N, C-alpha and C positions, 0 to 999 in steps of 0.2 A: 235480184231484187229486191226490197227495201228492205233496210237493216232495221228496222221493229220487227218483234215477235207476232207470227201472228197466235188468234186469240186462242186458237185449241190449245197453243203451248203452253207452259208455265214453268218459271224454275222452283225447284224445291231445293232441301239441305239436308243432311242427317249425318249425328254425329259420326267420323269412323277416327279413332286412335286420337279421341277427344278435342277436335278440327273440324269444324263443319263440312262437307262434302257436298261442293253442289253440282246440280244435274238440271240440265232440260230432258222433260217431259212431256208424255199424253197420256192424260188419264181415259186407260179404257183395262180391258182384261184378252191375254191372249200370250203368246207365248213371246218372250221375250228378246230384244236384241240391245244389246250392249254396247256402245259407241264409244273408242276410245280413240282421245286427239292425242299431234306429237308436240311441234314446235308451237301451236298456236292454241286454241282453245275450244270446248265444248259448241262454240259459235259455227265450226266449217258444219255442223249436223243439223243445222236450222234447216235448210232448206226440204231436208227429207221427213223430217219427224212426222207433220201433220200427214203425207202419203202413205207413210208406216205402218201408223194406228188406221187411216183410213184400211188398208189391205190385212187387218186383223191383230197386227202384231204391236207387241207395248215395247216403244221405244226409250230408251235410260240412255243421256248422252252426259259422262259423266268430266268433270272436273279432275285432271288429275291435283293429287295435294299442289298446295303454294301457286297452284295457276288457276286462269280465268276464274271463275267466282267461288274454287276452294277456300279453305281457310290453311292454316297450317305452312309452313316453309321447308323444299327440301335444297337438300344438304349436295355434296356430290356422291354422298354413301346411300342418299336416301334415291336419290334420281336415276340411279342404275336400269337396266332394264326390269335385271331379275326383281329388285325392290321395288318400282312399279308394280312390278305385276303380283308382288306379295299382298299392295296394300289393295288391289283392287279384287285380290278372293277376300280382302279384309270388307271392304266397299258391299258388294256379292253379300257376304253374308250380315251385315248391319241391314242392307236392303229386306230379308228374309228370302231371297230370290231362291228357288229349288228348280229340279228339273233342266231338263236343255237348254238352252240359251243360243243363240245366234252372234257369235262376236266380229264387230265392225273396226278395223284400225286406218287411221291414215297417221302418213309420215313416222312419227319414233311411235305411234299408238300401235301403227302395225307390228312393229317388234315386238312390245308386250304381248300384241294379242297372236303373236305364231307362240312367245314363249306358255303364253297361260293354255294356248290347242296342246300345245306337247309336254307340256312338265305338270301344272300345280293342281291337276284336279278336279278344274269346271268338267262340266259335262255339256262339254259341246257340240252343236249340234251342226254347225260350220262354219265357215270363217270368210269373211270378206273384206278385202286389202285394197285401202284406195288409194293408189300414188305414194304408197306405202315403200319405208326403207326395206330394204333387200340385201341379202351377202353383205357385199363391202361397202355399198352406194352411198354410207354415210359417215361420220358428221359432214353437211355439206360447209363447204370455205366459210360462205357467208355467218352460220351457226358457231363453226367450230372457234374464230376469232373471237366470241365473246365469251368460250371456256377458259380462257388463257388467262391466270389470273394475274400474269404479268400484263395482260390490255387493260388501261385504265381507259374506263367508260364514264360520262354524265348521264345523267339523266336524260337531259337534248338529245346527246350521240345516241345513247340508244333507242331511243324513241323514235328518232330518225330513221334510225338501220331497220326499225321493224316494221315502219311505215312503209320504208323500201319495197321491205322483204314480200313486205301483205299486196302492195301492188303488182311487182311482181308473179306473183303465184296467182292473183284472179284475174291478169292478164287483161281481156278488154270490162270483162262488170266492174273492175274497180270504179269508183267513183270516190268524191271526198267524202260522202256519208258511209260507203261503206268500208273504208278504210277505216274512218275515224271507230263506227264500232267495233272491228277488229281488235284495233291496237290501245283501245281504252284498258283494259286490267294491266298493261305496264306503266300506265299513269302510277300506279303502285309500287310503292319502295318494296316490298315484301314479294311482290310478285316478280317484278325485278331480278330480283335478288334471285329468286328459284328458277327463273328463267334460265339465269346465268350459272346455276348449279348445273341445269338440267343439260345444258349443252357442256357445259366441263365432263360430264358422264358421259357421253355422250360414246358409245366405242362399238366399231363394227362386229369385236368379236363377239358379240353376245347375240349378233344375227347369223355367221358364219358358224358359231356351234350349235345354232339348232338343225343346222340343214343336215345333216345325218338324221335325226328323229323324225325329218320334215319329211324325209323320202322316207319313208315308211308308215305314213302318217296316211289313210285311207278317208279320211274323215272329207266332204267335199270343201272346195276351196275354189274363188270366185277372185280373180283381179280386174279391179274398173280401173282404166287406168287414161289419163289426158295425156293425148299425144306428144300436146307441146310444154308439157313440163320442164322448167329449166334446172330441177333440181333433183327429180328421180328420174334417170331416162330410162325410156321405154325398155331400153335393151337388157334391163333386170329383169323386167316384168315377165319377158320373152323366155328367159333361159329359166326362170323358177316355171311358169309354166309347163317347159317341156319338159323340166327334173320331177317335177313333184306330182304324185300319181293324185287323181282325181281333182284334179285343177283345170281352169275355165279365166284366158283372159279377155273378156273386153273393152276395147282399143273406143276412147272416145275423140275423134280429131276434133280439133278447135279449142279443145278446151286445158286449162295449166294443172299447177300441182293442187291446187281446190276445184276439182271440177263440177264438184256439191253446187258451186256459184260460177265457174265463169264458162260450161256446158252451155253453149247458145243454140237456138234451134237455125238451121240453112233452111234453104226452097224444098217444098216438098218435089220428093221422086220415087221411084216404084224400081226398084232392080235391086239384083244380088247375083255376088259375082264370086267364082271360086278357084283357088290357082293350087297348086302344087309346089311347097320351096322346102329344101332337105327333110322331106318326109313330114313335114306338117302341112295339114289345112289350115289356107285362110281365108277368113269368108267376111264379107263386107256387108252392109243390109242399111238402109234405109225405111226414113216410116212412112206408113203408110198413109192417107189423107184419113182415115178413122182414125189411129190411134198415131198420135206426134209428141213423142216424151223429149223431154228436157233430160238434165241428168237426173235428176230427183224423180220420175218416173222409171228411168234405168235403173238407178238401186235397186228402188222400193222392189221393185218386179225379181230382181235377181236375189237380192234377200228373202222374200216371201216366199218364192219359188224353188230357189235352187237352194239357199243354205239350208233354210227351217223344214220347208219339205220332202229335201231328198234326203232324208235320213237313210242311212246306212241300217237304221233299225226299224223296219215296217212296222210293230205292235207298239211302239216307242210314237211314231209317226197318228198311228190311229188313236193314238187312244190325246191327243194332242188337241189344242182347238182349232189346230186347223188342218185337221184330217177331212174336213170337206172339200178341202181345197185340192186334195189330191185323186179326187174321184173323176172320172175322165172328163166327167162335162166341163169340169171347171178347170182340169189342165189343158183339155182343147180352148176354152179360150183366149188361156193365156198363151199360148202356142199359136195362137192366131193373130198376136201380136209383134208390132218388130223384134220386142224385148225377150219377148219368150223364145222367139227365133234364136233371138243373137246369143243367149245366155244359155239355151238349152244344151246339155250335157247326155241327151238320154235316160236321165235317172226321170222315176214316176214312180210315185207309192211307194218309194224309198229303197227302189231297186238300179244299183250301178252299175253302164255301160259304157264300157270307156274303149274306143279304139284309136291310141294316138292321142298325140296331144291336139286341141285346137286351139286356136287363136281366132278373134272374129274382133270384127270392128262394125260401127254402124254411125250412119249419120242420123240425128234428129233432125225435122221439119216444123213448122212456126205451129 
């Protein structure tokens, strides 16, 4: 997509801890979907914001302190997963967000989202992780090396390293315009220092420590994974989906670490297969000619139908602005689409039916 911002999306800021917390949003009423970035910034969520709003949700993609367009500056103490989770809670409070909200996390933002789900008292209706760090999958070597204080790097060297990392993460979607848009925040020395602090604080013990709690967590969880990710191997997602209750894995072939940008449509097809492997069911779906989503549509359907609506508390769902979508008519309309099939866990109107682990793939058509 173009590096320019769609007209429906606006950038705003609100004070948190005395500094401006920048965020992207679309002005509309509806259940909140709070989107967290990792080693990039809120730009990773831009392709899905308009569609989330059209689905009846209120998307908010926040820049963590010192990163993206937010003020402040991170240190290795304030850049840990628990510290960032605490900051997100203060952001939620500053925004006046109340009631259930869905969380989306990409990269290290996924670690923060996992922490918030099991630790910090937010009323989380569902969790969507997009090519997130899991278990001991992180930090990636190309990030970790900049967290070492002994590694000297000029501004030009760090910017060049970020350009290379962004281009690799975007895969075939990488253009000069898009890479430049992604790297722009790092032209600010304060952001470069904050990013190095984030790299220095990166420690997989934070996600490993969450595993026992996640194994007991019945909140709906969705993994959306670009299969060609060079940084976060899909094997970790498969393990997570197999071990954690109420978890679905949606594979996106041909997409890399930033599938919001890199997922591209293929040729039309109409097929579905299933097979048995190690006791798990794997399904692959393609889009029909009637509904041909890219990643944006996949994530929108996943969050709006499975994460927000498929709440384990029917009363809360019926009271929400999305209760109309839980009716049989709306549900059947969603289920008729490829992504409705691809992410359906057997949840409807807040009832969870889970017969083992399901891991599914889909192909989008143009």
